[in-house]
Chimera marker file (.cmm) of the C-alpha trace (Angstrom):
<marker_set name="trace">
<marker id="1" x="17.012" y="81.962" z="40.690" r="1" g="1" b="0" radius="0.5"/>
<marker id="2" x="18.015" y="85.130" z="38.884" r="1" g="1" b="0" radius="0.5"/>
<marker id="3" x="19.540" y="87.826" z="41.123" r="1" g="1" b="0" radius="0.5"/>
<marker id="4" x="19.405" y="88.387" z="44.864" r="1" g="1" b="0" radius="0.5"/>
<marker id="5" x="19.682" y="91.942" z="46.130" r="1" g="1" b="0" radius="0.5"/>
<marker id="6" x="20.584" y="92.388" z="49.808" r="1" g="1" b="0" radius="0.5"/>
<marker id="7" x="19.433" y="95.652" z="51.372" r="1" g="1" b="0" radius="0.5"/>
<marker id="8" x="19.654" y="97.032" z="54.891" r="1" g="1" b="0" radius="0.5"/>
<marker id="9" x="21.367" y="99.467" z="57.187" r="1" g="1" b="0" radius="0.5"/>
<marker id="10" x="25.131" y="99.882" z="57.289" r="1" g="1" b="0" radius="0.5"/>
<marker id="11" x="26.413" y="97.045" z="59.445" r="1" g="1" b="0" radius="0.5"/>
<marker id="12" x="23.610" y="94.652" z="58.477" r="1" g="1" b="0" radius="0.5"/>
<marker id="13" x="26.113" y="92.448" z="56.645" r="1" g="1" b="0" radius="0.5"/>
<marker id="14" x="25.105" y="92.998" z="53.028" r="1" g="1" b="0" radius="0.5"/>
<marker id="15" x="28.630" y="92.596" z="51.657" r="1" g="1" b="0" radius="0.5"/>
<marker id="16" x="29.759" y="89.928" z="54.118" r="1" g="1" b="0" radius="0.5"/>
<marker id="17" x="26.594" y="87.840" z="53.811" r="1" g="1" b="0" radius="0.5"/>
<marker id="18" x="26.562" y="88.478" z="50.071" r="1" g="1" b="0" radius="0.5"/>
<marker id="19" x="29.992" y="86.984" z="49.440" r="1" g="1" b="0" radius="0.5"/>
<marker id="20" x="29.239" y="83.841" z="51.466" r="1" g="1" b="0" radius="0.5"/>
<marker id="21" x="25.734" y="83.502" z="50.009" r="1" g="1" b="0" radius="0.5"/>
<marker id="22" x="27.055" y="83.810" z="46.454" r="1" g="1" b="0" radius="0.5"/>
<marker id="23" x="29.625" y="81.082" z="47.109" r="1" g="1" b="0" radius="0.5"/>
<marker id="24" x="27.003" y="78.817" z="48.687" r="1" g="1" b="0" radius="0.5"/>
<marker id="25" x="24.600" y="79.262" z="45.771" r="1" g="1" b="0" radius="0.5"/>
<marker id="26" x="27.217" y="79.202" z="42.991" r="1" g="1" b="0" radius="0.5"/>
<marker id="27" x="26.433" y="82.780" z="42.008" r="1" g="1" b="0" radius="0.5"/>
<marker id="28" x="28.521" y="85.860" z="41.262" r="1" g="1" b="0" radius="0.5"/>
<marker id="29" x="28.843" y="88.716" z="43.771" r="1" g="1" b="0" radius="0.5"/>
<marker id="30" x="28.678" y="92.438" z="43.059" r="1" g="1" b="0" radius="0.5"/>
<marker id="31" x="29.268" y="95.202" z="45.629" r="1" g="1" b="0" radius="0.5"/>
<marker id="32" x="27.734" y="98.465" z="44.388" r="1" g="1" b="0" radius="0.5"/>
<marker id="33" x="29.886" y="100.558" z="46.742" r="1" g="1" b="0" radius="0.5"/>
<marker id="34" x="33.008" y="99.168" z="45.061" r="1" g="1" b="0" radius="0.5"/>
<marker id="35" x="31.475" y="99.810" z="41.638" r="1" g="1" b="0" radius="0.5"/>
<marker id="36" x="30.886" y="103.471" z="42.566" r="1" g="1" b="0" radius="0.5"/>
<marker id="37" x="34.434" y="103.820" z="43.899" r="1" g="1" b="0" radius="0.5"/>
<marker id="38" x="35.860" y="102.321" z="40.714" r="1" g="1" b="0" radius="0.5"/>
<marker id="39" x="33.750" y="104.567" z="38.470" r="1" g="1" b="0" radius="0.5"/>
<marker id="40" x="34.478" y="107.747" z="40.410" r="1" g="1" b="0" radius="0.5"/>
<marker id="41" x="38.104" y="107.074" z="41.369" r="1" g="1" b="0" radius="0.5"/>
<marker id="42" x="37.510" y="107.911" z="45.027" r="1" g="1" b="0" radius="0.5"/>
<marker id="43" x="36.380" y="106.185" z="48.214" r="1" g="1" b="0" radius="0.5"/>
<marker id="44" x="32.788" y="106.681" z="49.343" r="1" g="1" b="0" radius="0.5"/>
<marker id="45" x="33.550" y="109.024" z="52.224" r="1" g="1" b="0" radius="0.5"/>
<marker id="46" x="35.593" y="111.258" z="49.936" r="1" g="1" b="0" radius="0.5"/>
<marker id="47" x="32.703" y="111.386" z="47.454" r="1" g="1" b="0" radius="0.5"/>
<marker id="48" x="30.242" y="112.304" z="50.198" r="1" g="1" b="0" radius="0.5"/>
<marker id="49" x="32.592" y="114.929" z="51.643" r="1" g="1" b="0" radius="0.5"/>
<marker id="50" x="33.465" y="116.591" z="48.333" r="1" g="1" b="0" radius="0.5"/>
<marker id="51" x="30.235" y="116.243" z="46.361" r="1" g="1" b="0" radius="0.5"/>
<marker id="52" x="27.623" y="116.168" z="49.116" r="1" g="1" b="0" radius="0.5"/>
<marker id="53" x="25.076" y="113.575" z="50.130" r="1" g="1" b="0" radius="0.5"/>
<marker id="54" x="22.492" y="114.375" z="47.447" r="1" g="1" b="0" radius="0.5"/>
<marker id="55" x="25.036" y="114.044" z="44.619" r="1" g="1" b="0" radius="0.5"/>
<marker id="56" x="26.342" y="110.833" z="46.185" r="1" g="1" b="0" radius="0.5"/>
<marker id="57" x="22.792" y="109.425" z="46.270" r="1" g="1" b="0" radius="0.5"/>
<marker id="58" x="22.499" y="110.299" z="42.569" r="1" g="1" b="0" radius="0.5"/>
<marker id="59" x="25.769" y="108.457" z="41.846" r="1" g="1" b="0" radius="0.5"/>
<marker id="60" x="24.459" y="105.454" z="43.777" r="1" g="1" b="0" radius="0.5"/>
<marker id="61" x="21.161" y="105.570" z="41.862" r="1" g="1" b="0" radius="0.5"/>
<marker id="62" x="23.018" y="105.734" z="38.550" r="1" g="1" b="0" radius="0.5"/>
<marker id="63" x="25.174" y="102.754" z="39.512" r="1" g="1" b="0" radius="0.5"/>
<marker id="64" x="22.172" y="100.678" z="40.630" r="1" g="1" b="0" radius="0.5"/>
<marker id="65" x="20.103" y="101.568" z="37.576" r="1" g="1" b="0" radius="0.5"/>
<marker id="66" x="22.988" y="100.587" z="35.292" r="1" g="1" b="0" radius="0.5"/>
<marker id="67" x="23.057" y="97.027" z="36.638" r="1" g="1" b="0" radius="0.5"/>
<marker id="68" x="22.160" y="94.387" z="34.086" r="1" g="1" b="0" radius="0.5"/>
<marker id="69" x="23.302" y="91.096" z="35.548" r="1" g="1" b="0" radius="0.5"/>
<marker id="70" x="22.133" y="87.523" z="35.948" r="1" g="1" b="0" radius="0.5"/>
<marker id="71" x="22.945" y="84.935" z="38.583" r="1" g="1" b="0" radius="0.5"/>
<marker id="72" x="24.381" y="87.569" z="40.897" r="1" g="1" b="0" radius="0.5"/>
<marker id="73" x="24.100" y="88.438" z="44.569" r="1" g="1" b="0" radius="0.5"/>
<marker id="74" x="24.111" y="92.244" z="44.682" r="1" g="1" b="0" radius="0.5"/>
<marker id="75" x="25.033" y="94.287" z="47.753" r="1" g="1" b="0" radius="0.5"/>
<marker id="76" x="24.060" y="97.928" z="47.267" r="1" g="1" b="0" radius="0.5"/>
<marker id="77" x="24.884" y="100.563" z="49.858" r="1" g="1" b="0" radius="0.5"/>
<marker id="78" x="22.618" y="101.181" z="52.814" r="1" g="1" b="0" radius="0.5"/>
<marker id="79" x="21.253" y="104.322" z="51.167" r="1" g="1" b="0" radius="0.5"/>
<marker id="80" x="20.052" y="102.429" z="48.071" r="1" g="1" b="0" radius="0.5"/>
<marker id="81" x="16.425" y="103.024" z="49.061" r="1" g="1" b="0" radius="0.5"/>
<marker id="82" x="16.810" y="106.819" z="49.096" r="1" g="1" b="0" radius="0.5"/>
<marker id="83" x="15.986" y="107.136" z="45.388" r="1" g="1" b="0" radius="0.5"/>
<marker id="84" x="12.729" y="105.734" z="43.934" r="1" g="1" b="0" radius="0.5"/>
<marker id="85" x="14.439" y="104.772" z="40.684" r="1" g="1" b="0" radius="0.5"/>
<marker id="86" x="16.888" y="102.593" z="42.619" r="1" g="1" b="0" radius="0.5"/>
<marker id="87" x="14.067" y="100.821" z="44.441" r="1" g="1" b="0" radius="0.5"/>
<marker id="88" x="12.184" y="100.137" z="41.212" r="1" g="1" b="0" radius="0.5"/>
<marker id="89" x="15.280" y="98.817" z="39.431" r="1" g="1" b="0" radius="0.5"/>
<marker id="90" x="16.320" y="96.569" z="42.333" r="1" g="1" b="0" radius="0.5"/>
<marker id="91" x="12.833" y="95.023" z="42.464" r="1" g="1" b="0" radius="0.5"/>
<marker id="92" x="12.945" y="94.363" z="38.697" r="1" g="1" b="0" radius="0.5"/>
<marker id="93" x="16.472" y="92.966" z="38.916" r="1" g="1" b="0" radius="0.5"/>
<marker id="94" x="15.620" y="90.120" z="41.280" r="1" g="1" b="0" radius="0.5"/>
<marker id="95" x="14.520" y="89.122" z="44.750" r="1" g="1" b="0" radius="0.5"/>
<marker id="96" x="15.163" y="91.895" z="47.258" r="1" g="1" b="0" radius="0.5"/>
<marker id="97" x="16.086" y="90.603" z="50.705" r="1" g="1" b="0" radius="0.5"/>
<marker id="98" x="16.046" y="93.038" z="53.615" r="1" g="1" b="0" radius="0.5"/>
<marker id="99" x="18.646" y="92.120" z="56.230" r="1" g="1" b="0" radius="0.5"/>
<marker id="100" x="16.793" y="93.506" z="59.231" r="1" g="1" b="0" radius="0.5"/>
<marker id="101" x="18.875" y="94.868" z="62.077" r="1" g="1" b="0" radius="0.5"/>
<marker id="102" x="17.960" y="96.869" z="65.160" r="1" g="1" b="0" radius="0.5"/>
<marker id="103" x="19.392" y="100.344" z="65.550" r="1" g="1" b="0" radius="0.5"/>
<marker id="104" x="21.380" y="99.117" z="68.549" r="1" g="1" b="0" radius="0.5"/>
<marker id="105" x="22.904" y="96.271" z="66.548" r="1" g="1" b="0" radius="0.5"/>
<marker id="106" x="23.708" y="98.577" z="63.624" r="1" g="1" b="0" radius="0.5"/>
<marker id="107" x="25.373" y="101.135" z="65.907" r="1" g="1" b="0" radius="0.5"/>
<marker id="108" x="27.327" y="98.389" z="67.649" r="1" g="1" b="0" radius="0.5"/>
<marker id="109" x="28.681" y="97.033" z="64.366" r="1" g="1" b="0" radius="0.5"/>
<marker id="110" x="29.815" y="100.376" z="62.937" r="1" g="1" b="0" radius="0.5"/>
<marker id="111" x="33.131" y="101.386" z="64.462" r="1" g="1" b="0" radius="0.5"/>
<marker id="112" x="34.265" y="103.827" z="61.789" r="1" g="1" b="0" radius="0.5"/>
<marker id="113" x="31.158" y="105.917" z="61.123" r="1" g="1" b="0" radius="0.5"/>
<marker id="114" x="33.104" y="109.089" z="60.251" r="1" g="1" b="0" radius="0.5"/>
<marker id="115" x="35.122" y="107.350" z="57.517" r="1" g="1" b="0" radius="0.5"/>
<marker id="116" x="32.900" y="104.469" z="56.406" r="1" g="1" b="0" radius="0.5"/>
<marker id="117" x="31.042" y="106.299" z="53.662" r="1" g="1" b="0" radius="0.5"/>
<marker id="118" x="27.601" y="106.348" z="55.242" r="1" g="1" b="0" radius="0.5"/>
<marker id="119" x="25.324" y="108.792" z="53.425" r="1" g="1" b="0" radius="0.5"/>
<marker id="120" x="24.157" y="111.017" z="56.275" r="1" g="1" b="0" radius="0.5"/>
<marker id="121" x="22.952" y="114.550" z="55.615" r="1" g="1" b="0" radius="0.5"/>
<marker id="122" x="24.617" y="117.290" z="57.660" r="1" g="1" b="0" radius="0.5"/>
<marker id="123" x="23.364" y="116.971" z="61.230" r="1" g="1" b="0" radius="0.5"/>
<marker id="124" x="21.688" y="113.619" z="60.565" r="1" g="1" b="0" radius="0.5"/>
<marker id="125" x="22.478" y="110.859" z="63.036" r="1" g="1" b="0" radius="0.5"/>
<marker id="126" x="22.555" y="107.127" z="62.451" r="1" g="1" b="0" radius="0.5"/>
<marker id="127" x="19.298" y="106.955" z="64.428" r="1" g="1" b="0" radius="0.5"/>
<marker id="128" x="17.718" y="109.543" z="62.127" r="1" g="1" b="0" radius="0.5"/>
<marker id="129" x="18.833" y="107.630" z="59.055" r="1" g="1" b="0" radius="0.5"/>
<marker id="130" x="17.486" y="104.414" z="60.594" r="1" g="1" b="0" radius="0.5"/>
<marker id="131" x="14.042" y="105.935" z="61.230" r="1" g="1" b="0" radius="0.5"/>
<marker id="132" x="13.935" y="107.266" z="57.657" r="1" g="1" b="0" radius="0.5"/>
<marker id="133" x="15.223" y="104.163" z="55.884" r="1" g="1" b="0" radius="0.5"/>
<marker id="134" x="13.518" y="101.265" z="57.691" r="1" g="1" b="0" radius="0.5"/>
<marker id="135" x="10.063" y="101.906" z="56.181" r="1" g="1" b="0" radius="0.5"/>
<marker id="136" x="11.720" y="102.168" z="52.757" r="1" g="1" b="0" radius="0.5"/>
<marker id="137" x="13.576" y="98.869" z="53.239" r="1" g="1" b="0" radius="0.5"/>
<marker id="138" x="10.340" y="97.210" z="54.330" r="1" g="1" b="0" radius="0.5"/>
<marker id="139" x="8.446" y="98.553" z="51.312" r="1" g="1" b="0" radius="0.5"/>
<marker id="140" x="11.207" y="97.583" z="48.867" r="1" g="1" b="0" radius="0.5"/>
<marker id="141" x="11.842" y="94.042" z="50.114" r="1" g="1" b="0" radius="0.5"/>
<marker id="142" x="10.266" y="90.901" z="48.782" r="1" g="1" b="0" radius="0.5"/>
<marker id="143" x="11.623" y="89.032" z="51.827" r="1" g="1" b="0" radius="0.5"/>
<marker id="144" x="12.755" y="90.185" z="55.277" r="1" g="1" b="0" radius="0.5"/>
<marker id="145" x="15.360" y="88.203" z="57.204" r="1" g="1" b="0" radius="0.5"/>
<marker id="146" x="16.481" y="89.125" z="60.734" r="1" g="1" b="0" radius="0.5"/>
<marker id="147" x="20.259" y="89.663" z="60.719" r="1" g="1" b="0" radius="0.5"/>
<marker id="148" x="20.982" y="90.537" z="64.343" r="1" g="1" b="0" radius="0.5"/>
<marker id="149" x="22.068" y="88.372" z="67.226" r="1" g="1" b="0" radius="0.5"/>
<marker id="150" x="23.333" y="85.498" z="65.118" r="1" g="1" b="0" radius="0.5"/>
<marker id="151" x="26.449" y="84.374" z="63.337" r="1" g="1" b="0" radius="0.5"/>
<marker id="152" x="27.279" y="84.989" z="59.702" r="1" g="1" b="0" radius="0.5"/>
<marker id="153" x="26.577" y="81.327" z="58.934" r="1" g="1" b="0" radius="0.5"/>
<marker id="154" x="23.182" y="81.535" z="60.642" r="1" g="1" b="0" radius="0.5"/>
<marker id="155" x="22.252" y="84.645" z="58.668" r="1" g="1" b="0" radius="0.5"/>
<marker id="156" x="23.291" y="83.036" z="55.385" r="1" g="1" b="0" radius="0.5"/>
<marker id="157" x="21.230" y="79.943" z="56.220" r="1" g="1" b="0" radius="0.5"/>
<marker id="158" x="18.240" y="82.129" z="57.147" r="1" g="1" b="0" radius="0.5"/>
<marker id="159" x="18.478" y="83.910" z="53.794" r="1" g="1" b="0" radius="0.5"/>
<marker id="160" x="18.731" y="80.578" z="51.944" r="1" g="1" b="0" radius="0.5"/>
<marker id="161" x="15.664" y="79.242" z="53.804" r="1" g="1" b="0" radius="0.5"/>
<marker id="162" x="13.712" y="82.427" z="53.056" r="1" g="1" b="0" radius="0.5"/>
<marker id="163" x="14.618" y="82.237" z="49.362" r="1" g="1" b="0" radius="0.5"/>
<marker id="164" x="13.514" y="78.611" z="49.312" r="1" g="1" b="0" radius="0.5"/>
<marker id="165" x="10.130" y="79.693" z="50.663" r="1" g="1" b="0" radius="0.5"/>
<marker id="166" x="10.512" y="78.414" z="54.215" r="1" g="1" b="0" radius="0.5"/>
<marker id="167" x="9.814" y="81.921" z="55.557" r="1" g="1" b="0" radius="0.5"/>
<marker id="168" x="6.745" y="83.959" z="54.632" r="1" g="1" b="0" radius="0.5"/>
<marker id="169" x="7.754" y="86.791" z="52.246" r="1" g="1" b="0" radius="0.5"/>
<marker id="170" x="7.398" y="90.382" z="53.463" r="1" g="1" b="0" radius="0.5"/>
<link id1="1" id2="2" r="1" g="1" b="0" radius="0.2"/>
<link id1="2" id2="3" r="1" g="1" b="0" radius="0.2"/>
<link id1="3" id2="4" r="1" g="1" b="0" radius="0.2"/>
<link id1="4" id2="5" r="1" g="1" b="0" radius="0.2"/>
<link id1="5" id2="6" r="1" g="1" b="0" radius="0.2"/>
<link id1="6" id2="7" r="1" g="1" b="0" radius="0.2"/>
<link id1="7" id2="8" r="1" g="1" b="0" radius="0.2"/>
<link id1="8" id2="9" r="1" g="1" b="0" radius="0.2"/>
<link id1="9" id2="10" r="1" g="1" b="0" radius="0.2"/>
<link id1="10" id2="11" r="1" g="1" b="0" radius="0.2"/>
<link id1="11" id2="12" r="1" g="1" b="0" radius="0.2"/>
<link id1="12" id2="13" r="1" g="1" b="0" radius="0.2"/>
<link id1="13" id2="14" r="1" g="1" b="0" radius="0.2"/>
<link id1="14" id2="15" r="1" g="1" b="0" radius="0.2"/>
<link id1="15" id2="16" r="1" g="1" b="0" radius="0.2"/>
<link id1="16" id2="17" r="1" g="1" b="0" radius="0.2"/>
<link id1="17" id2="18" r="1" g="1" b="0" radius="0.2"/>
<link id1="18" id2="19" r="1" g="1" b="0" radius="0.2"/>
<link id1="19" id2="20" r="1" g="1" b="0" radius="0.2"/>
<link id1="20" id2="21" r="1" g="1" b="0" radius="0.2"/>
<link id1="21" id2="22" r="1" g="1" b="0" radius="0.2"/>
<link id1="22" id2="23" r="1" g="1" b="0" radius="0.2"/>
<link id1="23" id2="24" r="1" g="1" b="0" radius="0.2"/>
<link id1="24" id2="25" r="1" g="1" b="0" radius="0.2"/>
<link id1="25" id2="26" r="1" g="1" b="0" radius="0.2"/>
<link id1="26" id2="27" r="1" g="1" b="0" radius="0.2"/>
<link id1="27" id2="28" r="1" g="1" b="0" radius="0.2"/>
<link id1="28" id2="29" r="1" g="1" b="0" radius="0.2"/>
<link id1="29" id2="30" r="1" g="1" b="0" radius="0.2"/>
<link id1="30" id2="31" r="1" g="1" b="0" radius="0.2"/>
<link id1="31" id2="32" r="1" g="1" b="0" radius="0.2"/>
<link id1="32" id2="33" r="1" g="1" b="0" radius="0.2"/>
<link id1="33" id2="34" r="1" g="1" b="0" radius="0.2"/>
<link id1="34" id2="35" r="1" g="1" b="0" radius="0.2"/>
<link id1="35" id2="36" r="1" g="1" b="0" radius="0.2"/>
<link id1="36" id2="37" r="1" g="1" b="0" radius="0.2"/>
<link id1="37" id2="38" r="1" g="1" b="0" radius="0.2"/>
<link id1="38" id2="39" r="1" g="1" b="0" radius="0.2"/>
<link id1="39" id2="40" r="1" g="1" b="0" radius="0.2"/>
<link id1="40" id2="41" r="1" g="1" b="0" radius="0.2"/>
<link id1="41" id2="42" r="1" g="1" b="0" radius="0.2"/>
<link id1="42" id2="43" r="1" g="1" b="0" radius="0.2"/>
<link id1="43" id2="44" r="1" g="1" b="0" radius="0.2"/>
<link id1="44" id2="45" r="1" g="1" b="0" radius="0.2"/>
<link id1="45" id2="46" r="1" g="1" b="0" radius="0.2"/>
<link id1="46" id2="47" r="1" g="1" b="0" radius="0.2"/>
<link id1="47" id2="48" r="1" g="1" b="0" radius="0.2"/>
<link id1="48" id2="49" r="1" g="1" b="0" radius="0.2"/>
<link id1="49" id2="50" r="1" g="1" b="0" radius="0.2"/>
<link id1="50" id2="51" r="1" g="1" b="0" radius="0.2"/>
<link id1="51" id2="52" r="1" g="1" b="0" radius="0.2"/>
<link id1="52" id2="53" r="1" g="1" b="0" radius="0.2"/>
<link id1="53" id2="54" r="1" g="1" b="0" radius="0.2"/>
<link id1="54" id2="55" r="1" g="1" b="0" radius="0.2"/>
<link id1="55" id2="56" r="1" g="1" b="0" radius="0.2"/>
<link id1="56" id2="57" r="1" g="1" b="0" radius="0.2"/>
<link id1="57" id2="58" r="1" g="1" b="0" radius="0.2"/>
<link id1="58" id2="59" r="1" g="1" b="0" radius="0.2"/>
<link id1="59" id2="60" r="1" g="1" b="0" radius="0.2"/>
<link id1="60" id2="61" r="1" g="1" b="0" radius="0.2"/>
<link id1="61" id2="62" r="1" g="1" b="0" radius="0.2"/>
<link id1="62" id2="63" r="1" g="1" b="0" radius="0.2"/>
<link id1="63" id2="64" r="1" g="1" b="0" radius="0.2"/>
<link id1="64" id2="65" r="1" g="1" b="0" radius="0.2"/>
<link id1="65" id2="66" r="1" g="1" b="0" radius="0.2"/>
<link id1="66" id2="67" r="1" g="1" b="0" radius="0.2"/>
<link id1="67" id2="68" r="1" g="1" b="0" radius="0.2"/>
<link id1="68" id2="69" r="1" g="1" b="0" radius="0.2"/>
<link id1="69" id2="70" r="1" g="1" b="0" radius="0.2"/>
<link id1="70" id2="71" r="1" g="1" b="0" radius="0.2"/>
<link id1="71" id2="72" r="1" g="1" b="0" radius="0.2"/>
<link id1="72" id2="73" r="1" g="1" b="0" radius="0.2"/>
<link id1="73" id2="74" r="1" g="1" b="0" radius="0.2"/>
<link id1="74" id2="75" r="1" g="1" b="0" radius="0.2"/>
<link id1="75" id2="76" r="1" g="1" b="0" radius="0.2"/>
<link id1="76" id2="77" r="1" g="1" b="0" radius="0.2"/>
<link id1="77" id2="78" r="1" g="1" b="0" radius="0.2"/>
<link id1="78" id2="79" r="1" g="1" b="0" radius="0.2"/>
<link id1="79" id2="80" r="1" g="1" b="0" radius="0.2"/>
<link id1="80" id2="81" r="1" g="1" b="0" radius="0.2"/>
<link id1="81" id2="82" r="1" g="1" b="0" radius="0.2"/>
<link id1="82" id2="83" r="1" g="1" b="0" radius="0.2"/>
<link id1="83" id2="84" r="1" g="1" b="0" radius="0.2"/>
<link id1="84" id2="85" r="1" g="1" b="0" radius="0.2"/>
<link id1="85" id2="86" r="1" g="1" b="0" radius="0.2"/>
<link id1="86" id2="87" r="1" g="1" b="0" radius="0.2"/>
<link id1="87" id2="88" r="1" g="1" b="0" radius="0.2"/>
<link id1="88" id2="89" r="1" g="1" b="0" radius="0.2"/>
<link id1="89" id2="90" r="1" g="1" b="0" radius="0.2"/>
<link id1="90" id2="91" r="1" g="1" b="0" radius="0.2"/>
<link id1="91" id2="92" r="1" g="1" b="0" radius="0.2"/>
<link id1="92" id2="93" r="1" g="1" b="0" radius="0.2"/>
<link id1="93" id2="94" r="1" g="1" b="0" radius="0.2"/>
<link id1="94" id2="95" r="1" g="1" b="0" radius="0.2"/>
<link id1="95" id2="96" r="1" g="1" b="0" radius="0.2"/>
<link id1="96" id2="97" r="1" g="1" b="0" radius="0.2"/>
<link id1="97" id2="98" r="1" g="1" b="0" radius="0.2"/>
<link id1="98" id2="99" r="1" g="1" b="0" radius="0.2"/>
<link id1="99" id2="100" r="1" g="1" b="0" radius="0.2"/>
<link id1="100" id2="101" r="1" g="1" b="0" radius="0.2"/>
<link id1="101" id2="102" r="1" g="1" b="0" radius="0.2"/>
<link id1="102" id2="103" r="1" g="1" b="0" radius="0.2"/>
<link id1="103" id2="104" r="1" g="1" b="0" radius="0.2"/>
<link id1="104" id2="105" r="1" g="1" b="0" radius="0.2"/>
<link id1="105" id2="106" r="1" g="1" b="0" radius="0.2"/>
<link id1="106" id2="107" r="1" g="1" b="0" radius="0.2"/>
<link id1="107" id2="108" r="1" g="1" b="0" radius="0.2"/>
<link id1="108" id2="109" r="1" g="1" b="0" radius="0.2"/>
<link id1="109" id2="110" r="1" g="1" b="0" radius="0.2"/>
<link id1="110" id2="111" r="1" g="1" b="0" radius="0.2"/>
<link id1="111" id2="112" r="1" g="1" b="0" radius="0.2"/>
<link id1="112" id2="113" r="1" g="1" b="0" radius="0.2"/>
<link id1="113" id2="114" r="1" g="1" b="0" radius="0.2"/>
<link id1="114" id2="115" r="1" g="1" b="0" radius="0.2"/>
<link id1="115" id2="116" r="1" g="1" b="0" radius="0.2"/>
<link id1="116" id2="117" r="1" g="1" b="0" radius="0.2"/>
<link id1="117" id2="118" r="1" g="1" b="0" radius="0.2"/>
<link id1="118" id2="119" r="1" g="1" b="0" radius="0.2"/>
<link id1="119" id2="120" r="1" g="1" b="0" radius="0.2"/>
<link id1="120" id2="121" r="1" g="1" b="0" radius="0.2"/>
<link id1="121" id2="122" r="1" g="1" b="0" radius="0.2"/>
<link id1="122" id2="123" r="1" g="1" b="0" radius="0.2"/>
<link id1="123" id2="124" r="1" g="1" b="0" radius="0.2"/>
<link id1="124" id2="125" r="1" g="1" b="0" radius="0.2"/>
<link id1="125" id2="126" r="1" g="1" b="0" radius="0.2"/>
<link id1="126" id2="127" r="1" g="1" b="0" radius="0.2"/>
<link id1="127" id2="128" r="1" g="1" b="0" radius="0.2"/>
<link id1="128" id2="129" r="1" g="1" b="0" radius="0.2"/>
<link id1="129" id2="130" r="1" g="1" b="0" radius="0.2"/>
<link id1="130" id2="131" r="1" g="1" b="0" radius="0.2"/>
<link id1="131" id2="132" r="1" g="1" b="0" radius="0.2"/>
<link id1="132" id2="133" r="1" g="1" b="0" radius="0.2"/>
<link id1="133" id2="134" r="1" g="1" b="0" radius="0.2"/>
<link id1="134" id2="135" r="1" g="1" b="0" radius="0.2"/>
<link id1="135" id2="136" r="1" g="1" b="0" radius="0.2"/>
<link id1="136" id2="137" r="1" g="1" b="0" radius="0.2"/>
<link id1="137" id2="138" r="1" g="1" b="0" radius="0.2"/>
<link id1="138" id2="139" r="1" g="1" b="0" radius="0.2"/>
<link id1="139" id2="140" r="1" g="1" b="0" radius="0.2"/>
<link id1="140" id2="141" r="1" g="1" b="0" radius="0.2"/>
<link id1="141" id2="142" r="1" g="1" b="0" radius="0.2"/>
<link id1="142" id2="143" r="1" g="1" b="0" radius="0.2"/>
<link id1="143" id2="144" r="1" g="1" b="0" radius="0.2"/>
<link id1="144" id2="145" r="1" g="1" b="0" radius="0.2"/>
<link id1="145" id2="146" r="1" g="1" b="0" radius="0.2"/>
<link id1="146" id2="147" r="1" g="1" b="0" radius="0.2"/>
<link id1="147" id2="148" r="1" g="1" b="0" radius="0.2"/>
<link id1="148" id2="149" r="1" g="1" b="0" radius="0.2"/>
<link id1="149" id2="150" r="1" g="1" b="0" radius="0.2"/>
<link id1="150" id2="151" r="1" g="1" b="0" radius="0.2"/>
<link id1="151" id2="152" r="1" g="1" b="0" radius="0.2"/>
<link id1="152" id2="153" r="1" g="1" b="0" radius="0.2"/>
<link id1="153" id2="154" r="1" g="1" b="0" radius="0.2"/>
<link id1="154" id2="155" r="1" g="1" b="0" radius="0.2"/>
<link id1="155" id2="156" r="1" g="1" b="0" radius="0.2"/>
<link id1="156" id2="157" r="1" g="1" b="0" radius="0.2"/>
<link id1="157" id2="158" r="1" g="1" b="0" radius="0.2"/>
<link id1="158" id2="159" r="1" g="1" b="0" radius="0.2"/>
<link id1="159" id2="160" r="1" g="1" b="0" radius="0.2"/>
<link id1="160" id2="161" r="1" g="1" b="0" radius="0.2"/>
<link id1="161" id2="162" r="1" g="1" b="0" radius="0.2"/>
<link id1="162" id2="163" r="1" g="1" b="0" radius="0.2"/>
<link id1="163" id2="164" r="1" g="1" b="0" radius="0.2"/>
<link id1="164" id2="165" r="1" g="1" b="0" radius="0.2"/>
<link id1="165" id2="166" r="1" g="1" b="0" radius="0.2"/>
<link id1="166" id2="167" r="1" g="1" b="0" radius="0.2"/>
<link id1="167" id2="168" r="1" g="1" b="0" radius="0.2"/>
<link id1="168" id2="169" r="1" g="1" b="0" radius="0.2"/>
<link id1="169" id2="170" r="1" g="1" b="0" radius="0.2"/>
</marker_set>
């Protein structure tokens, strides 16, 4: 298995599942949000506030398109599907797994929306972002795994089963 790229809404568990999945599979873990913060010398929310959402999405695209790794579980930000170049590179990089979450579950898991670094255009709500992004996640993913209503361990096991072919790919 080469790389595994976990996509989904903020709160879906990309980073949390990614760390545990990487340990379970003996792989490395890479969080694209942390890569962006390191490159830019600022936290995500500060980048969004000072540079705007469109520029942030360009920074995210540049970070994703610069990835050249092997044996890595990658957790890009929830807005990774907002640029076509990012989608194409993620699909070339490895198996893209969509951690599917309902809007209600996503909203319930996000307690710091104003400071979390979620790329929302001015006036855009989490619900609006959800409606826009879900079809993009579905189109990008090789595999879809439900991530709501279960424990971290159950989600990790579901991803492992899906990667092993026990679940029909999306």
